[in-house]
A tleap script that builds the chain and sets N, CA, C and O, in Angstrom:
source leaprc.protein.ff14SB
mol = sequence {
  NMET ASN THR ASN LEU ASP PHE ALA LYS GLN
  MET GLN GLU ARG THR MET LEU PHE ALA LEU
  ARG VAL ILE ARG MET SER GLN LYS LEU PRO
  LYS SER GLU GLU ALA THR VAL MET ARG ARG
  GLN ILE LEU ARG SER ALA THR SER VAL ALA
  ALA ASN TYR ARG ALA VAL CYS ARG ALA LYS
  SER ALA ALA ASP PHE ALA SER LYS MET LYS
  THR LEU ILE GLU GLU ALA ASP GLU THR ALA
  LEU TRP LEU GLU MET LEU VAL ARG SER GLU
  ILE ALA LYS GLU ALA GLN LEU LYS GLU LEU
  ARG ALA GLU ALA ASP GLU ILE LEU ARG ILE
  CYS SER ALA SER HIE SER THR ILE THR ARG
  ASN GLN ARG LYS GLY GLY CSER
}
set mol.1.N position { 92.763 -135.165 13.987 }
set mol.1.CA position { 92.557 -133.752 14.233 }
set mol.1.C position { 93.052 -132.962 13.014 }
set mol.1.O position { 94.149 -133.215 12.517 }
set mol.2.N position { 92.254 -132.016 12.539 }
set mol.2.CA position { 92.591 -131.209 11.377 }
set mol.2.C position { 93.270 -129.920 11.837 }
set mol.2.O position { 92.608 -129.009 12.335 }
set mol.3.N position { 94.582 -129.847 11.670 }
set mol.3.CA position { 95.323 -128.681 12.149 }
set mol.3.C position { 95.006 -127.440 11.332 }
set mol.3.O position { 95.043 -126.333 11.868 }
set mol.4.N position { 94.691 -127.596 10.029 }
set mol.4.CA position { 94.310 -126.429 9.228 }
set mol.4.C position { 93.021 -125.806 9.748 }
set mol.4.O position { 92.892 -124.583 9.803 }
set mol.5.N position { 92.067 -126.656 10.129 }
set mol.5.CA position { 90.809 -126.169 10.676 }
set mol.5.C position { 91.043 -125.485 12.017 }
set mol.5.O position { 90.461 -124.434 12.286 }
set mol.6.N position { 91.887 -126.070 12.860 }
set mol.6.CA position { 92.221 -125.462 14.148 }
set mol.6.C position { 92.876 -124.101 13.942 }
set mol.6.O position { 92.536 -123.131 14.619 }
set mol.7.N position { 93.820 -124.037 13.001 }
set mol.7.CA position { 94.498 -122.772 12.720 }
set mol.7.C position { 93.505 -121.729 12.223 }
set mol.7.O position { 93.549 -120.571 12.641 }
set mol.8.N position { 92.612 -122.142 11.333 }
set mol.8.CA position { 91.611 -121.212 10.798 }
set mol.8.C position { 90.727 -120.662 11.916 }
set mol.8.O position { 90.435 -119.467 11.955 }
set mol.9.N position { 90.307 -121.534 12.816 }
set mol.9.CA position { 89.471 -121.084 13.943 }
set mol.9.C position { 90.257 -120.124 14.848 }
set mol.9.O position { 89.712 -119.124 15.315 }
set mol.10.N position { 91.520 -120.428 15.090 }
set mol.10.CA position { 92.367 -119.544 15.900 }
set mol.10.C position { 92.526 -118.185 15.228 }
set mol.10.O position { 92.481 -117.151 15.895 }
set mol.11.N position { 92.711 -118.184 13.913 }
set mol.11.CA position { 92.862 -116.919 13.197 }
set mol.11.C position { 91.550 -116.146 13.138 }
set mol.11.O position { 91.557 -114.916 13.172 }
set mol.12.N position { 90.430 -116.849 13.051 }
set mol.12.CA position { 89.141 -116.154 13.105 }
set mol.12.C position { 89.002 -115.422 14.439 }
set mol.12.O position { 88.594 -114.261 14.490 }
set mol.13.N position { 89.346 -116.118 15.501 }
set mol.13.CA position { 89.265 -115.498 16.834 }
set mol.13.C position { 90.284 -114.357 16.956 }
set mol.13.O position { 89.977 -113.297 17.501 }
set mol.14.N position { 91.464 -114.581 16.457 }
set mol.14.CA position { 92.525 -113.567 16.561 }
set mol.14.C position { 92.148 -112.295 15.803 }
set mol.14.O position { 92.337 -111.192 16.316 }
set mol.15.N position { 91.619 -112.440 14.592 }
set mol.15.CA position { 91.238 -111.256 13.829 }
set mol.15.C position { 90.031 -110.561 14.452 }
set mol.15.O position { 89.928 -109.335 14.408 }
set mol.16.N position { 89.120 -111.338 15.031 }
set mol.16.CA position { 87.971 -110.754 15.728 }
set mol.16.C position { 88.443 -109.942 16.943 }
set mol.16.O position { 88.009 -108.808 17.145 }
set mol.17.N position { 89.328 -110.528 17.741 }
set mol.17.CA position { 89.847 -109.819 18.913 }
set mol.17.C position { 90.627 -108.573 18.510 }
set mol.17.O position { 90.557 -107.546 19.185 }
set mol.18.N position { 91.366 -108.665 17.414 }
set mol.18.CA position { 92.097 -107.501 16.909 }
set mol.18.C position { 91.113 -106.373 16.572 }
set mol.18.O position { 91.323 -105.226 16.965 }
set mol.19.N position { 90.058 -106.697 15.855 }
set mol.19.CA position { 89.054 -105.689 15.497 }
set mol.19.C position { 88.423 -105.085 16.750 }
set mol.19.O position { 88.224 -103.872 16.825 }
set mol.20.N position { 88.113 -105.923 17.724 }
set mol.20.CA position { 87.517 -105.419 18.971 }
set mol.20.C position { 88.482 -104.507 19.726 }
set mol.20.O position { 88.064 -103.504 20.305 }
set mol.21.N position { 89.760 -104.849 19.722 }
set mol.21.CA position { 90.761 -103.994 20.380 }
set mol.21.C position { 90.870 -102.648 19.676 }
set mol.21.O position { 91.032 -101.617 20.329 }
set mol.22.N position { 90.782 -102.651 18.354 }
set mol.22.CA position { 90.823 -101.388 17.605 }
set mol.22.C position { 89.574 -100.566 17.920 }
set mol.22.O position { 89.664 -99.347 18.069 }
set mol.23.N position { 88.423 -101.205 18.023 }
set mol.23.CA position { 87.194 -100.495 18.388 }
set mol.23.C position { 87.362 -99.817 19.740 }
set mol.23.O position { 87.041 -98.639 19.895 }
set mol.24.N position { 87.868 -100.568 20.721 }
set mol.24.CA position { 88.053 -99.992 22.067 }
set mol.24.C position { 89.061 -98.850 22.048 }
set mol.24.O position { 88.859 -97.834 22.713 }
set mol.25.N position { 90.157 -99.010 21.284 }
set mol.25.CA position { 91.155 -97.951 21.182 }
set mol.25.C position { 90.539 -96.707 20.554 }
set mol.25.O position { 90.788 -95.589 21.004 }
set mol.26.N position { 89.732 -96.907 19.513 }
set mol.26.CA position { 89.165 -95.759 18.797 }
set mol.26.C position { 88.226 -94.939 19.682 }
set mol.26.O position { 88.076 -93.732 19.490 }
set mol.27.N position { 87.606 -95.595 20.637 }
set mol.27.CA position { 86.710 -94.895 21.555 }
set mol.27.C position { 87.463 -93.909 22.448 }
set mol.27.O position { 86.872 -92.984 23.005 }
set mol.28.N position { 88.764 -94.116 22.576 }
set mol.28.CA position { 89.584 -93.260 23.440 }
set mol.28.C position { 90.266 -92.127 22.681 }
set mol.28.O position { 90.943 -91.293 23.283 }
set mol.29.N position { 90.090 -92.096 21.361 }
set mol.29.CA position { 90.723 -91.038 20.576 }
set mol.29.C position { 90.045 -89.698 20.856 }
set mol.29.O position { 88.874 -89.652 21.231 }
set mol.30.N position { 90.795 -88.611 20.669 }
set mol.30.CA position { 90.189 -87.286 20.860 }
set mol.30.C position { 89.035 -87.058 19.883 }
set mol.30.O position { 88.882 -87.803 18.915 }
set mol.31.N position { 88.243 -86.055 20.132 }
set mol.31.CA position { 87.070 -85.759 19.301 }
set mol.31.C position { 87.369 -84.737 18.202 }
set mol.31.O position { 86.444 -84.142 17.649 }
set mol.32.N position { 88.634 -84.529 17.883 }
set mol.32.CA position { 89.003 -83.573 16.831 }
set mol.32.C position { 88.561 -84.094 15.468 }
set mol.32.O position { 88.284 -85.283 15.308 }
set mol.33.N position { 88.497 -83.201 14.497 }
set mol.33.CA position { 88.099 -83.576 13.133 }
set mol.33.C position { 89.070 -84.597 12.547 }
set mol.33.O position { 88.654 -85.570 11.919 }
set mol.34.N position { 90.376 -84.368 12.760 }
set mol.34.CA position { 91.393 -85.274 12.231 }
set mol.34.C position { 91.261 -86.671 12.837 }
set mol.34.O position { 91.331 -87.673 12.127 }
set mol.35.N position { 91.074 -86.725 14.124 }
set mol.35.CA position { 90.924 -88.019 14.799 }
set mol.35.C position { 89.652 -88.724 14.340 }
set mol.35.O position { 89.635 -89.947 14.205 }
set mol.36.N position { 88.600 -87.968 14.103 }
set mol.36.CA position { 87.344 -88.550 13.646 }
set mol.36.C position { 87.502 -89.194 12.275 }
set mol.36.O position { 86.980 -90.282 12.034 }
set mol.37.N position { 88.221 -88.527 11.380 }
set mol.37.CA position { 88.465 -89.087 10.045 }
set mol.37.C position { 89.245 -90.390 10.169 }
set mol.37.O position { 88.888 -91.395 9.552 }
set mol.38.N position { 90.306 -90.372 10.964 }
set mol.38.CA position { 91.120 -91.576 11.122 }
set mol.38.C position { 90.370 -92.675 11.859 }
set mol.38.O position { 90.540 -93.854 11.549 }
set mol.39.N position { 89.550 -92.304 12.823 }
set mol.39.CA position { 88.740 -93.287 13.565 }
set mol.39.C position { 87.839 -94.051 12.602 }
set mol.39.O position { 87.767 -95.279 12.655 }
set mol.40.N position { 87.158 -93.332 11.731 }
set mol.40.CA position { 86.260 -93.989 10.777 }
set mol.40.C position { 87.025 -94.942 9.863 }
set mol.40.O position { 86.582 -96.060 9.598 }
set mol.41.N position { 88.176 -94.484 9.387 }
set mol.41.CA position { 88.964 -95.289 8.465 }
set mol.41.C position { 89.474 -96.563 9.144 }
set mol.41.O position { 89.359 -97.658 8.592 }
set mol.42.N position { 90.034 -96.411 10.336 }
set mol.42.CA position { 90.619 -97.576 11.007 }
set mol.42.C position { 89.536 -98.538 11.483 }
set mol.42.O position { 89.751 -99.750 11.492 }
set mol.43.N position { 88.392 -98.023 11.874 }
set mol.43.CA position { 87.295 -98.912 12.260 }
set mol.43.C position { 86.841 -99.736 11.061 }
set mol.43.O position { 86.589 -100.934 11.193 }
set mol.44.N position { 86.737 -99.114 9.908 }
set mol.44.CA position { 86.319 -99.822 8.700 }
set mol.44.C position { 87.342 -100.889 8.317 }
set mol.44.O position { 86.980 -102.034 8.046 }
set mol.45.N position { 88.627 -100.508 8.294 }
set mol.45.CA position { 89.637 -101.474 7.839 }
set mol.45.C position { 89.862 -102.605 8.847 }
set mol.45.O position { 90.000 -103.761 8.445 }
set mol.46.N position { 89.902 -102.300 10.128 }
set mol.46.CA position { 90.159 -103.342 11.142 }
set mol.46.C position { 89.002 -104.333 11.234 }
set mol.46.O position { 89.228 -105.536 11.368 }
set mol.47.N position { 87.771 -103.841 11.165 }
set mol.47.CA position { 86.641 -104.768 11.208 }
set mol.47.C position { 86.571 -105.572 9.910 }
set mol.47.O position { 86.091 -106.706 9.899 }
set mol.48.N position { 87.048 -104.982 8.828 }
set mol.48.CA position { 87.099 -105.693 7.556 }
set mol.48.C position { 88.116 -106.832 7.599 }
set mol.48.O position { 87.926 -107.851 6.935 }
set mol.49.N position { 89.182 -106.673 8.364 }
set mol.49.CA position { 90.157 -107.759 8.521 }
set mol.49.C position { 89.450 -108.992 9.079 }
set mol.49.O position { 89.609 -110.093 8.553 }
set mol.50.N position { 88.678 -108.807 10.132 }
set mol.50.CA position { 87.965 -109.934 10.741 }
set mol.50.C position { 86.933 -110.517 9.777 }
set mol.50.O position { 86.838 -111.735 9.630 }
set mol.51.N position { 86.173 -109.663 9.133 }
set mol.51.CA position { 85.144 -110.137 8.204 }
set mol.51.C position { 85.762 -110.866 7.018 }
set mol.51.O position { 85.257 -111.902 6.585 }
set mol.52.N position { 86.845 -110.326 6.500 }
set mol.52.CA position { 87.480 -110.950 5.341 }
set mol.52.C position { 88.173 -112.260 5.691 }
set mol.52.O position { 88.257 -113.151 4.846 }
set mol.53.N position { 88.674 -112.398 6.921 }
set mol.53.CA position { 89.258 -113.689 7.278 }
set mol.53.C position { 88.168 -114.765 7.294 }
set mol.53.O position { 88.399 -115.896 6.866 }
set mol.54.N position { 86.998 -114.410 7.782 }
set mol.54.CA position { 85.890 -115.372 7.755 }
set mol.54.C position { 85.549 -115.747 6.316 }
set mol.54.O position { 85.248 -116.904 6.024 }
set mol.55.N position { 85.596 -114.762 5.420 }
set mol.55.CA position { 85.327 -115.038 4.002 }
set mol.55.C position { 86.398 -115.956 3.421 }
set mol.55.O position { 86.087 -116.842 2.624 }
set mol.56.N position { 87.648 -115.754 3.811 }
set mol.56.CA position { 88.739 -116.616 3.355 }
set mol.56.C position { 88.429 -118.067 3.735 }
set mol.56.O position { 88.642 -118.982 2.939 }
set mol.57.N position { 87.934 -118.266 4.933 }
set mol.57.CA position { 87.636 -119.624 5.419 }
set mol.57.C position { 86.506 -120.288 4.645 }
set mol.57.O position { 86.351 -121.508 4.698 }
set mol.58.N position { 85.721 -119.501 3.933 }
set mol.58.CA position { 84.613 -120.054 3.143 }
set mol.58.C position { 84.950 -120.131 1.651 }
set mol.58.O position { 84.070 -120.384 0.828 }
set mol.59.N position { 86.210 -119.915 1.308 }
set mol.59.CA position { 86.615 -119.930 -0.102 }
set mol.59.C position { 86.245 -121.259 -0.747 }
set mol.59.O position { 86.347 -122.316 -0.125 }
set mol.60.N position { 85.819 -121.190 -1.989 }
set mol.60.CA position { 85.347 -122.376 -2.700 }
set mol.60.C position { 86.423 -123.044 -3.544 }
set mol.60.O position { 86.237 -124.162 -4.024 }
set mol.61.N position { 87.552 -122.358 -3.725 }
set mol.61.CA position { 88.648 -122.906 -4.531 }
set mol.61.C position { 89.938 -122.204 -4.125 }
set mol.61.O position { 89.924 -121.228 -3.375 }
set mol.62.N position { 91.038 -122.714 -4.629 }
set mol.62.CA position { 92.335 -122.082 -4.347 }
set mol.62.C position { 92.363 -120.664 -4.900 }
set mol.62.O position { 92.894 -119.756 -4.260 }
set mol.63.N position { 91.797 -120.470 -6.079 }
set mol.63.CA position { 91.768 -119.129 -6.678 }
set mol.63.C position { 90.902 -118.178 -5.846 }
set mol.63.O position { 91.259 -117.017 -5.648 }
set mol.64.N position { 89.774 -118.676 -5.368 }
set mol.64.CA position { 88.891 -117.877 -4.517 }
set mol.64.C position { 89.603 -117.537 -3.209 }
set mol.64.O position { 89.532 -116.405 -2.732 }
set mol.65.N position { 90.286 -118.523 -2.636 }
set mol.65.CA position { 91.058 -118.312 -1.412 }
set mol.65.C position { 92.091 -117.210 -1.627 }
set mol.65.O position { 92.193 -116.288 -0.818 }
set mol.66.N position { 92.858 -117.301 -2.717 }
set mol.66.CA position { 93.911 -116.319 -2.998 }
set mol.66.C position { 93.320 -114.926 -3.173 }
set mol.66.O position { 93.880 -113.946 -2.681 }
set mol.67.N position { 92.202 -114.834 -3.864 }
set mol.67.CA position { 91.552 -113.546 -4.088 }
set mol.67.C position { 91.060 -112.927 -2.785 }
set mol.67.O position { 91.285 -111.746 -2.521 }
set mol.68.N position { 90.388 -113.739 -1.978 }
set mol.68.CA position { 89.884 -113.245 -0.692 }
set mol.68.C position { 91.031 -112.886 0.252 }
set mol.68.O position { 90.949 -111.907 0.993 }
set mol.69.N position { 92.100 -113.683 0.221 }
set mol.69.CA position { 93.256 -113.405 1.073 }
set mol.69.C position { 93.924 -112.098 0.656 }
set mol.69.O position { 94.405 -111.347 1.505 }
set mol.70.N position { 93.955 -111.829 -0.630 }
set mol.70.CA position { 94.545 -110.572 -1.116 }
set mol.70.C position { 93.774 -109.373 -0.567 }
set mol.70.O position { 94.371 -108.374 -0.165 }
set mol.71.N position { 92.458 -109.476 -0.554 }
set mol.71.CA position { 91.630 -108.404 0.013 }
set mol.71.C position { 91.918 -108.242 1.506 }
set mol.71.O position { 92.050 -107.121 1.998 }
set mol.72.N position { 92.012 -109.343 2.210 }
set mol.72.CA position { 92.318 -109.308 3.641 }
set mol.72.C position { 93.668 -108.625 3.884 }
set mol.72.O position { 93.793 -107.806 4.795 }
set mol.73.N position { 94.668 -108.957 3.079 }
set mol.73.CA position { 96.000 -108.366 3.210 }
set mol.73.C position { 95.930 -106.854 3.003 }
set mol.73.O position { 96.560 -106.094 3.739 }
set mol.74.N position { 95.174 -106.424 2.015 }
set mol.74.CA position { 95.016 -104.988 1.758 }
set mol.74.C position { 94.399 -104.285 2.963 }
set mol.74.O position { 94.830 -103.193 3.335 }
set mol.75.N position { 93.399 -104.902 3.568 }
set mol.75.CA position { 92.740 -104.300 4.739 }
set mol.75.C position { 93.660 -104.289 5.962 }
set mol.75.O position { 93.678 -103.317 6.718 }
set mol.76.N position { 94.416 -105.357 6.154 }
set mol.76.CA position { 95.365 -105.402 7.276 }
set mol.76.C position { 96.451 -104.348 7.096 }
set mol.76.O position { 96.847 -103.686 8.056 }
set mol.77.N position { 96.928 -104.195 5.867 }
set mol.77.CA position { 97.944 -103.184 5.584 }
set mol.77.C position { 97.388 -101.781 5.796 }
set mol.77.O position { 98.076 -100.907 6.323 }
set mol.78.N position { 96.148 -101.571 5.386 }
set mol.78.CA position { 95.527 -100.264 5.605 }
set mol.78.C position { 95.367 -99.986 7.096 }
set mol.78.O position { 95.581 -98.859 7.543 }
set mol.79.N position { 94.998 -100.986 7.855 }
set mol.79.CA position { 94.876 -100.801 9.307 }
set mol.79.C position { 96.226 -100.424 9.906 }
set mol.79.O position { 96.307 -99.536 10.754 }
set mol.80.N position { 97.282 -101.096 9.467 }
set mol.80.CA position { 98.632 -100.759 9.938 }
set mol.80.C position { 98.980 -99.316 9.587 }
set mol.80.O position { 99.603 -98.611 10.381 }
set mol.81.N position { 98.576 -98.878 8.396 }
set mol.81.CA position { 98.820 -97.493 7.988 }
set mol.81.C position { 98.131 -96.518 8.922 }
set mol.81.O position { 98.751 -95.555 9.373 }
set mol.82.N position { 96.846 -96.751 9.224 }
set mol.82.CA position { 96.113 -95.831 10.092 }
set mol.82.C position { 96.675 -95.822 11.505 }
set mol.82.O position { 96.690 -94.776 12.154 }
set mol.83.N position { 97.134 -96.964 11.991 }
set mol.83.CA position { 97.777 -96.978 13.308 }
set mol.83.C position { 99.042 -96.122 13.292 }
set mol.83.O position { 99.301 -95.360 14.223 }
set mol.84.N position { 99.815 -96.257 12.234 }
set mol.84.CA position { 101.026 -95.438 12.105 }
set mol.84.C position { 100.677 -93.953 11.973 }
set mol.84.O position { 101.339 -93.100 12.563 }
set mol.85.N position { 99.646 -93.654 11.204 }
set mol.85.CA position { 99.222 -92.254 11.040 }
set mol.85.C position { 98.793 -91.645 12.373 }
set mol.85.O position { 99.081 -90.480 12.647 }
set mol.86.N position { 98.112 -92.426 13.191 }
set mol.86.CA position { 97.695 -91.910 14.501 }
set mol.86.C position { 98.905 -91.526 15.342 }
set mol.86.O position { 98.874 -90.522 16.054 }
set mol.87.N position { 99.960 -92.312 15.264 }
set mol.87.CA position { 101.174 -92.015 16.024 }
set mol.87.C position { 101.912 -90.821 15.414 }
set mol.87.O position { 102.269 -89.878 16.120 }
set mol.88.N position { 102.133 -90.868 14.114 }
set mol.88.CA position { 102.898 -89.798 13.454 }
set mol.88.C position { 102.209 -88.439 13.527 }
set mol.88.O position { 102.870 -87.401 13.571 }
set mol.89.N position { 100.889 -88.453 13.539 }
set mol.89.CA position { 100.145 -87.198 13.639 }
set mol.89.C position { 100.049 -86.715 15.084 }
set mol.89.O position { 99.535 -85.629 15.351 }
set mol.90.N position { 100.541 -87.523 16.002 }
set mol.90.CA position { 100.538 -87.243 17.442 }
set mol.90.C position { 99.127 -87.198 18.028 }
set mol.90.O position { 98.889 -86.563 19.056 }
set mol.91.N position { 98.206 -87.875 17.365 }
set mol.91.CA position { 96.858 -88.007 17.914 }
set mol.91.C position { 96.873 -89.073 19.009 }
set mol.91.O position { 96.129 -88.988 19.986 }
set mol.92.N position { 97.729 -90.073 18.830 }
set mol.92.CA position { 97.903 -91.129 19.838 }
set mol.92.C position { 99.391 -91.317 20.074 }
set mol.92.O position { 100.212 -91.018 19.206 }
set mol.93.N position { 99.724 -91.804 21.232 }
set mol.93.CA position { 101.119 -92.044 21.593 }
set mol.93.C position { 101.548 -93.442 21.144 }
set mol.93.O position { 100.755 -94.384 21.153 }
set mol.94.N position { 102.806 -93.553 20.757 }
set mol.94.CA position { 103.366 -94.836 20.305 }
set mol.94.C position { 103.115 -95.934 21.337 }
set mol.94.O position { 102.720 -97.045 20.984 }
set mol.95.N position { 103.344 -95.622 22.601 }
set mol.95.CA position { 103.186 -96.628 23.660 }
set mol.95.C position { 101.751 -97.161 23.714 }
set mol.95.O position { 101.541 -98.334 24.024 }
set mol.96.N position { 100.768 -96.313 23.418 }
set mol.96.CA position { 99.367 -96.729 23.453 }
set mol.96.C position { 99.030 -97.705 22.322 }
set mol.96.O position { 98.145 -98.548 22.463 }
set mol.97.N position { 99.741 -97.582 21.208 }
set mol.97.CA position { 99.409 -98.375 20.027 }
set mol.97.C position { 100.433 -99.456 19.701 }
set mol.97.O position { 100.285 -100.172 18.711 }
set mol.98.N position { 101.457 -99.576 20.519 }
set mol.98.CA position { 102.541 -100.510 20.227 }
set mol.98.C position { 102.035 -101.940 20.016 }
set mol.98.O position { 102.391 -102.581 19.026 }
set mol.99.N position { 101.222 -102.435 20.923 }
set mol.99.CA position { 100.723 -103.810 20.826 }
set mol.99.C position { 99.789 -103.992 19.629 }
set mol.99.O position { 99.850 -105.014 18.946 }
set mol.100.N position { 98.928 -103.011 19.374 }
set mol.100.CA position { 98.036 -103.100 18.211 }
set mol.100.C position { 98.832 -103.080 16.913 }
set mol.100.O position { 98.518 -103.815 15.977 }
set mol.101.N position { 99.865 -102.238 16.855 }
set mol.101.CA position { 100.691 -102.178 15.649 }
set mol.101.C position { 101.421 -103.499 15.437 }
set mol.101.O position { 101.543 -103.969 14.306 }
set mol.102.N position { 101.903 -104.092 16.514 }
set mol.102.CA position { 102.590 -105.384 16.405 }
set mol.102.C position { 101.623 -106.467 15.932 }
set mol.102.O position { 101.989 -107.307 15.109 }
set mol.103.N position { 100.411 -106.455 16.436 }
set mol.103.CA position { 99.420 -107.453 16.031 }
set mol.103.C position { 99.024 -107.252 14.565 }
set mol.103.O position { 98.891 -108.229 13.828 }
set mol.104.N position { 98.838 -106.016 14.136 }
set mol.104.CA position { 98.519 -105.748 12.730 }
set mol.104.C position { 99.630 -106.277 11.828 }
set mol.104.O position { 99.361 -106.899 10.800 }
set mol.105.N position { 100.875 -106.028 12.217 }
set mol.105.CA position { 102.016 -106.509 11.427 }
set mol.105.C position { 102.075 -108.030 11.396 }
set mol.105.O position { 102.379 -108.619 10.360 }
set mol.106.N position { 101.785 -108.670 12.531 }
set mol.106.CA position { 101.822 -110.127 12.593 }
set mol.106.C position { 100.713 -110.745 11.733 }
set mol.106.O position { 100.954 -111.705 11.001 }
set mol.107.N position { 99.522 -110.205 11.822 }
set mol.107.CA position { 98.419 -110.688 10.981 }
set mol.107.C position { 98.782 -110.506 9.509 }
set mol.107.O position { 98.530 -111.390 8.689 }
set mol.108.N position { 99.361 -109.383 9.183 }
set mol.108.CA position { 99.780 -109.113 7.808 }
set mol.108.C position { 100.825 -110.123 7.340 }
set mol.108.O position { 100.749 -110.615 6.215 }
set mol.109.N position { 101.794 -110.431 8.192 }
set mol.109.CA position { 102.828 -111.415 7.831 }
set mol.109.C position { 102.236 -112.810 7.626 }
set mol.109.O position { 102.559 -113.489 6.651 }
set mol.110.N position { 101.378 -113.227 8.537 }
set mol.110.CA position { 100.766 -114.551 8.442 }
set mol.110.C position { 99.950 -114.669 7.153 }
set mol.110.O position { 100.065 -115.653 6.422 }
set mol.111.N position { 99.136 -113.669 6.889 }
set mol.111.CA position { 98.271 -113.723 5.711 }
set mol.111.C position { 99.066 -113.589 4.419 }
set mol.111.O position { 98.729 -114.227 3.421 }
set mol.112.N position { 100.099 -112.784 4.421 }
set mol.112.CA position { 100.956 -112.650 3.236 }
set mol.112.C position { 101.662 -113.964 2.932 }
set mol.112.O position { 101.764 -114.362 1.772 }
set mol.113.N position { 102.148 -114.638 3.966 }
set mol.113.CA position { 102.810 -115.929 3.767 }
set mol.113.C position { 101.819 -116.954 3.227 }
set mol.113.O position { 102.163 -117.741 2.345 }
set mol.114.N position { 100.609 -116.953 3.742 }
set mol.114.CA position { 99.582 -117.875 3.281 }
set mol.114.C position { 99.238 -117.599 1.816 }
set mol.114.O position { 99.097 -118.527 1.019 }
set mol.115.N position { 99.105 -116.328 1.472 }
set mol.115.CA position { 98.805 -115.947 0.090 }
set mol.115.C position { 99.948 -116.368 -0.840 }
set mol.115.O position { 99.700 -116.873 -1.935 }
set mol.116.N position { 101.171 -116.165 -0.417 }
set mol.116.CA position { 102.327 -116.565 -1.232 }
set mol.116.C position { 102.338 -118.068 -1.465 }
set mol.116.O position { 102.607 -118.532 -2.574 }
set mol.117.N position { 102.045 -118.823 -0.417 }
set mol.117.CA position { 102.026 -120.285 -0.535 }
set mol.117.C position { 100.952 -120.741 -1.519 }
set mol.117.O position { 101.221 -121.572 -2.387 }
set mol.118.N position { 99.757 -120.213 -1.393 }
set mol.118.CA position { 98.678 -120.663 -2.274 }
set mol.118.C position { 98.944 -120.260 -3.719 }
set mol.118.O position { 98.668 -121.040 -4.631 }
set mol.119.N position { 99.468 -119.070 -3.946 }
set mol.119.CA position { 99.727 -118.652 -5.325 }
set mol.119.C position { 100.893 -119.453 -5.912 }
set mol.119.O position { 100.879 -119.780 -7.099 }
set mol.120.N position { 101.880 -119.767 -5.108 }
set mol.120.CA position { 103.005 -120.614 -5.567 }
set mol.120.C position { 102.486 -122.010 -5.926 }
set mol.120.O position { 102.863 -122.571 -6.955 }
set mol.121.N position { 101.630 -122.560 -5.083 }
set mol.121.CA position { 101.059 -123.890 -5.352 }
set mol.121.C position { 100.158 -123.870 -6.582 }
set mol.121.O position { 100.105 -124.850 -7.325 }
set mol.122.N position { 99.461 -122.781 -6.801 }
set mol.122.CA position { 98.624 -122.674 -8.003 }
set mol.122.C position { 99.492 -122.694 -9.254 }
set mol.122.O position { 99.146 -123.350 -10.237 }
set mol.123.N position { 100.603 -121.991 -9.227 }
set mol.123.CA position { 101.509 -121.976 -10.397 }
set mol.123.C position { 102.087 -123.356 -10.650 }
set mol.123.O position { 102.185 -123.789 -11.798 }
set mol.124.N position { 102.467 -124.048 -9.588 }
set mol.124.CA position { 103.031 -125.400 -9.727 }
set mol.124.C position { 101.999 -126.371 -10.275 }
set mol.124.O position { 102.302 -127.210 -11.124 }
set mol.125.N position { 100.777 -126.244 -9.774 }
set mol.125.CA position { 99.733 -127.193 -10.168 }
set mol.125.C position { 98.997 -126.801 -11.429 }
set mol.125.O position { 98.192 -127.574 -11.950 }
set mol.126.N position { 99.268 -125.606 -11.923 }
set mol.126.CA position { 98.608 -125.154 -13.142 }
set mol.126.C position { 97.155 -124.789 -12.945 }
set mol.126.O position { 96.414 -124.699 -13.924 }
set mol.127.N position { 96.714 -124.572 -11.702 }
set mol.127.CA position { 95.309 -124.239 -11.420 }
set mol.127.C position { 94.991 -122.821 -11.812 }
set mol.127.O position { 93.856 -122.374 -11.644 }
savepdb mol mol.pdb
quit
């Protein structure tokens, strides 16, 4: 059994579910101009997390993997920012976004650790 493949499939599903949860949350945001701007931004970044994780899984080399993972990390971090902005701007309540914020942070930690490992291994191997 290939545990890396199992993990990749689990993360594909996890990032997909995260994006879907953000979509559902965004549908409940108020119709104000400010909320609309943030809705568009968070929908773009959260769905990009799922799309970019799939791209990571198709990487052709360690360098390609690291590059794609870096993009994924940027999108996950941006999603975390928009979730925080929704709370700080009082467009959404902290309690409503607590689980989504925790998931964004966890995805960010997992992907950052993976990126660190691959870049460290590239330096060691001279790739």
